N, C-alpha and C positions, 0 to 999 in steps of 0.2 A: 504274796507275790503279785496278785492282781492289783492291789492298792499301790505297790511300788511302780508297776507299769503305768498305772493311771497318772501318778505324779510325774513320771518321766514324760508322758505324752503331753501333759499340761505345761510343763516347763518348756518343752520343745515348741509348743504352739505359741507361748508367750515370747520366746526368743525370736521366732519367725516374724511375729507381729511387730516387735521392736525394730528388727532389721528392715522390714518393709517400710516402716514409718520413717526411718532415717534416710532411706534411699529414694523414697518417692511414694506414689500411690500404691495402696495395697491391692488394687485391682490388677490381676495378671494381664499381660498383653495378649492380643488375639493369637490363637494357635496357628503356626505356620506349617508349611509342608515339611520343613526340616524338623519341627518339633514332633511330628508324627513318626519320624524314623525311629526304629529300635536302635539300641546301642550298637548292634552288630552291622548297622547300615542297611538292613532290609526294610522295605517300605511296608506299611500296614495295608490291609485290604482296602480301607477307605481311601488311602492316598493313591493306590493303583487305579481305583475308579475315577478319582478326581483328575488324574493325569490323562486317562483315556478320554474323559469328557472334554478336557482342555485341548487335546490333540485333534479331536473330531470337530471342535467348534470352528466357525468361520472367523477369519481375521477381522478384528474390529476396524471400522472405518475411521480415518482420522477425524478429529473434532474440528469444529468451525475455526477455532483459534489457530490450529496447526495449518489448516488450508489457507487461512488468511495470510499467515506468515510466509507460506510457500509462494503465494501469488505476489506478495510484497517483494520477496527476494528475487523472483523471476517473473517480471511483468508479462502478461499475455501479449504476444506479438501477432499482428495480422499476417495472414499467409502471403500477402502482397502489400507493398507500400502503397499508401493512398495518394493518387495523383492530385495535383492542385486543381481547384475548381473555383468558379465565381461564387461569392457569398450569397446566401439566400436571405440575408438579414439587412441588406443595404437600406431598403425602404423603412424597416423598423428603426434603424439607427437614425435616419433622417427625422422620423416622427418624434423620437426622443429628444431631438434638438442637438445632436452631436455634429460638430463641424467636421465633415469627412475630408476636407482638404487640409485641415490641421488638427488632427485628433490629439486631445490632451492625454496625459497619463491617467490611468484608471483611478488611482487614489485621489486625483485632483478633480474628478467629476463632482458636480453638486450632488447632494444626497438623493434628491428626487430622480436625477438622471441615472445615478448608479443603481438605484433600486430597480429601475426599469431595464437596465442592461443585464442584471444578474440572470433573469430567465433565459435570455439569449445565450449567455455563456453556458448555462446548463444544457440547453438543447444542442448547441454546437459541439459540446464535449460528450454528449450521449449519457449524461448522468440522469438517473431516475429522480433524484431529489437534490435539494440544496446541500445535503451532507456529503456530496461528492467533493466539496471544498471546505464546507463549514462544519463545526461541531454542533450537534443537535442541542438546542436550548441555550447556546452561547455563540451567536454568530460573530461576535467581536473577537473571539479567541483565535489567535494566530495558528494557522496550520501550514504544513509544507505546500499543499496544493494552492492555498491562497497566495503564498509568496511566488510560486511558479507562475500562476495566472497573471499576477501583476507584471512580472518581468517579461512574460511572453507578449503582453499587451504593449509594454514599453519598448521592447526590442523588435517586435514583428508587426503588430497591428498599427501602431502609431507611425513608424517611419517607413514602412514598406507598402508598395502598391502592386497591382497586377501589371503585366507586361504593357498593357494599354493605358496604365495610369489609374485604373479603377480601384475601388476599396478592397482591401484584404481583411477578412475577419477570421475569427477562430475556426469557423466551419470551412474556410477555404482550404485548410490543411487537414483538420480533424474530421470533417464530414460526419459528425455524430458519433465519433469513436474516440475513446481516451488515448489509445495507442495507434500510431499511424505509420510507423516505420518498421520494416522487417530488417533486422540487423544481422541475420545469420550469414548472409553472403556480403562481405565487406565491399567487394568490387562492384557488385550489383547495386548496393546501397549508394556508393559514390557516384555511379553513373546516373542513378535515379535522382539524386540531389542536384547534380549538375544540370540535368535536363529540366526538372520540375521547379527547382528553387532558384538556381542561378540564371537560367535562360528565360524563365517565365515570370520572374519577379523583378520589379524595378524599385527605385528608392524615391521617396517624396522629394528628397533634396536634389534629385537629378544626377547624383553621383553614380559612378559605375557600381553595378551589383556584382559582387564577387564572393568567393567562399569566406574570406576574412570578414565580410560584413556581419556575419552571424558568429563565426568561429574565432574571431580575433586574429591578430597578426601571426600568432604562434600556432594557428590552426588547432585550437583546443577542441577535442571531440566531446568532452564532458562539459557542455556549456553550463548546465544548471549548477553543478557542484563547483566547477573551477572558475567560471567567469562570473556567475551570479552569486557565488558563495552561499548556496542553499544546500545544506547537508542532506543526505538521504534519511 
């Protein structure tokens, strides 16, 4: 009888090994909470302890990737929109040799001038490092912020001036901060832009400064995505 049971056990073991080999690895998957349940649905003592420990544990903090994605979807907005100010970098731009009366496009600056302008952009936007716009180790790789910076230079720095005709640079609006507009109150934002941008900004071409100068004839509010064709 014992020999017969021994043969049966051996046969069962061989069959289980063949089945596992056909379906995948013979190593069983990690035991889950569901695996610990008895067939009648009651939890084992170990599971009860694990559940209690889990309920008493503090909720885990979101990882850096999750936080970065959250900030990307909802950019941090200042409590108050930043008023227009005179640039602090006019003397630096003159030293670099940029003609402030006829500022060329950023990408058309000679390499030597462009290299000296980059630190000014970094300070004006409040970035700690060059990686605010560039990819570390590959500064030639295109990024969204690089494209936005070029268009802001092309559409704001080059053609616009202060009310008195002085130079406007990135810090004139950004003042060392990446985000400068509080968009929560649309009416307040509209009033702010009319007062600070329409009334206190002029055009190098001497043409009238109006909302459409920046937003286009159709008054497109999403300038970056719709007018400059730079996706999020």
